[in-house]
C-alpha positions as CSV (number, residue, x, y, z in Angstrom):
1,M,-6.3,-12.5,-17.4
2,T,-4.9,-9.1,-15.5
3,F,-3.5,-10.1,-12.2
4,K,-4.2,-7.7,-9.5
5,P,-1.1,-9.0,-6.7
6,G,-3.0,-8.9,-3.2
7,S,-3.2,-5.6,-0.8
8,F,0.8,-5.0,-0.3
9,A,1.4,-2.2,-2.9
10,L,-2.6,-0.8,-2.7
11,S,-1.9,-0.1,0.8
12,A,1.7,1.1,0.4
13,A,0.0,3.8,-2.3
14,V,-1.8,5.7,0.7
15,G,1.8,6.5,1.5
16,V,2.6,8.1,-1.6
17,L,0.4,11.3,-1.5
18,V,1.8,12.0,2.2
19,M,5.1,11.6,1.1
20,Q,4.8,13.4,-2.0
21,A,3.6,16.3,-0.2
22,A,6.1,16.0,2.9
23,F,9.0,16.3,-0.2
24,S,7.6,19.1,-2.1
25,E,9.6,21.5,-0.3
26,A,12.6,20.2,-0.6
27,R,12.1,19.9,-4.6
28,A,10.9,23.3,-4.4
29,Q,14.2,24.7,-3.6
30,G,15.6,23.9,-7.4
31,P,16.1,21.8,-10.0
32,V,18.2,19.1,-8.5
33,D,21.2,17.7,-10.6
34,D,22.5,14.3,-10.6
35,E,19.2,12.9,-9.0
36,A,19.9,9.4,-7.7
37,D,18.4,6.7,-10.3
38,P,14.9,5.3,-8.4
39,V,15.1,1.9,-9.8
40,F,18.6,1.3,-9.1
41,V,17.8,2.6,-5.4
42,F,14.8,-0.4,-5.5
43,N,17.1,-2.8,-6.9
44,K,19.6,-2.1,-4.5
45,V,17.2,-2.1,-1.1
46,C,14.2,-3.9,-2.0
47,Y,14.9,-6.4,-5.6
48,S,18.6,-7.6,-4.8
49,Q,17.3,-8.5,-1.2
50,V,13.8,-9.6,-0.7
51,P,13.0,-12.2,0.9
52,S,15.8,-11.2,3.2
53,I,14.6,-8.6,5.7
54,G,17.7,-8.6,8.3
55,A,19.8,-7.7,4.6
56,I,17.8,-4.5,4.4
57,S,18.0,-3.9,8.5
58,D,21.6,-4.2,8.4
59,M,21.9,-2.0,5.3
60,A,19.4,1.0,7.6
61,T,21.8,0.7,10.5
62,R,24.7,1.1,8.3
63,L,23.7,3.6,6.9
64,A,21.9,5.5,9.3
65,W,18.5,5.7,8.1
66,Q,15.6,7.0,10.3
67,A,13.5,4.8,11.3
68,L,9.7,5.7,10.6
69,E,7.3,5.8,13.8
70,K,4.8,2.7,13.9
71,S,1.5,5.2,12.7
72,D,4.0,5.8,9.2
73,L,4.3,2.0,8.9
74,K,0.3,1.4,8.8
75,P,0.0,2.1,5.2
76,F,2.8,-0.7,4.5
77,S,0.9,-3.5,6.1
78,P,-2.5,-5.1,4.9
79,D,-2.3,-7.4,7.6
80,P,-2.8,-5.6,11.0
81,N,-0.4,-8.4,12.8
82,P,2.4,-8.8,10.3
83,E,5.5,-11.0,11.0
84,V,7.8,-8.3,10.9
85,L,7.0,-4.7,9.8
86,Q,9.7,-2.3,9.3
87,G,10.6,1.3,7.6
88,W,13.0,4.1,7.3
89,D,13.1,7.7,6.2
90,V,16.1,7.7,3.1
91,Q,17.9,10.1,1.6
92,V,20.1,9.5,-1.3
93,G,22.4,12.2,-3.0
94,K,19.4,15.0,-3.1
95,K,16.2,12.2,-3.4
96,F,14.2,11.0,-1.0
97,F,12.8,8.3,-0.5
98,R,10.1,6.0,2.1
99,L,11.1,2.5,2.6
100,G,9.0,-0.5,3.7
101,V,9.5,-3.5,4.7
102,V,6.7,-6.2,5.5
103,R,6.1,-10.3,6.4
104,T,3.1,-11.5,6.6
105,A,0.8,-14.8,6.2
106,V,0.1,-15.8,2.4
107,S,-3.2,-13.7,1.5
108,D,-6.6,-15.2,0.8
109,K,-6.2,-13.9,-2.3
110,F,-2.9,-15.2,-3.0
111,K,-3.7,-18.4,-1.6
112,Q,-6.9,-19.0,-4.0
113,T,-4.1,-18.2,-6.9
114,F,-1.2,-20.2,-6.0
115,P,-2.8,-23.2,-3.6
116,D,1.0,-24.2,-3.2
117,F,1.7,-21.4,-1.0
118,A,-0.8,-21.1,1.2
119,D,1.1,-22.1,4.3
120,G,4.6,-20.0,3.2
121,T,4.9,-16.1,3.6
122,A,5.0,-13.3,1.8
123,T,7.7,-10.9,1.6
124,S,6.9,-6.9,0.4
125,C,9.5,-4.2,0.0
126,T,7.8,-1.1,-1.1
127,L,10.0,2.1,-2.1
128,V,7.7,5.4,-2.1
129,L,9.5,8.1,-4.7
130,D,9.3,11.3,-3.8
131,G,7.1,12.9,-7.1
132,G,10.0,13.8,-9.3
133,S,10.3,10.8,-11.3
134,D,9.2,10.4,-14.4
135,A,7.0,7.5,-14.9
136,A,8.1,6.8,-18.6
137,K,12.0,6.6,-17.8
138,V,10.5,4.4,-14.7
139,S,9.1,2.2,-16.4
140,E,11.9,1.2,-18.8
141,G,14.2,0.8,-16.0
142,M,11.5,-1.6,-14.2
143,Q,11.7,-3.5,-18.0
144,K,15.1,-4.1,-17.4
145,L,15.2,-5.2,-14.8
146,A,12.3,-7.7,-14.8
147,G,14.0,-8.7,-18.1
148,K,10.6,-9.4,-19.5
149,D,7.2,-7.9,-20.7
150,P,4.8,-7.2,-17.4
151,A,1.8,-9.5,-16.8
152,S,-0.5,-6.1,-17.1
153,K,0.3,-2.7,-17.9
154,D,-1.3,0.8,-16.6
155,V,-4.0,-0.9,-14.7
156,P,-6.2,2.0,-13.5
157,D,-5.8,1.7,-9.7
158,G,-7.6,4.2,-7.9
159,E,-5.5,7.4,-8.5
160,F,-2.4,5.5,-9.6
161,R,-1.9,3.4,-13.3
162,T,-0.3,0.1,-11.8
163,T,2.2,-2.3,-13.9
164,T,3.0,-5.8,-12.5
165,W,5.8,-8.0,-13.8
166,A,5.4,-11.8,-12.8
167,G,7.6,-14.6,-12.4
168,G,9.3,-17.0,-10.1
169,N,9.8,-20.9,-9.9
170,E,8.4,-23.9,-7.9
171,N,9.4,-22.4,-4.6
172,Y,9.5,-18.5,-4.7
173,K,6.6,-16.3,-6.4
174,V,8.0,-12.9,-7.4
175,F,5.7,-9.6,-8.3
176,L,7.6,-6.3,-9.6
177,I,5.3,-3.5,-9.0
178,S,5.1,0.3,-10.9
179,K,2.5,3.0,-9.5
180,A,2.6,5.8,-11.5
181,A,0.1,9.0,-11.1
182,A,-2.0,10.2,-13.5
183,A,0.5,13.4,-13.6
184,G,3.0,11.3,-15.3
185,E,5.2,10.9,-12.6
186,T,5.6,7.3,-10.9
187,G,4.7,7.2,-7.2
188,L,6.0,3.9,-5.6
189,L,8.2,0.7,-6.4
190,N,7.3,-2.8,-4.9
191,V,8.4,-6.5,-4.9
192,T,6.1,-9.0,-3.5
193,I,7.9,-13.0,-2.9
194,L,5.7,-15.7,-1.7
195,A,8.0,-18.2,-0.1
196,K,6.7,-21.9,0.3
197,A,6.6,-23.4,3.5
198,K,9.6,-24.9,4.5
């Protein structure tokens, strides 16, 4: 069975193409030495923080990330009325990223798969990469971060191939997602956590 984790990452994938075009001018200035590791950045700003959106917002303030306009936030949320929706443009070294966090009610698709979480929340953090990240290297890094084999690998998803790692316990369900373009570059990394209602 192939698990397709809602539309959080699917919505953000729309922003990948826009971001890659926006960053192409910066990459055209020449080769970048000592580039930031996208999986390391993802771990620090998303994976190790979620479901705490406050910790990510605090980091954004302390590091003076540029807040996104409301129109730029839409691709990060499939829900028209999210509880929380925030995002920033982030520069780490010479690499550029776009970060979006969203908290919503659990989607109908998740409710069907995980009925015990129906009254809970879904928190998602997506890091959109600038298009210069080798998919094979990123996949290897995500594999190490997840500490397990993916639940599904290279599943066709429009212009992308999606790899998903799944885990969790009785109170949380955790999904790590990597979307790679056909050109062999990773477009985005996502963590989505379902939390049971307290």
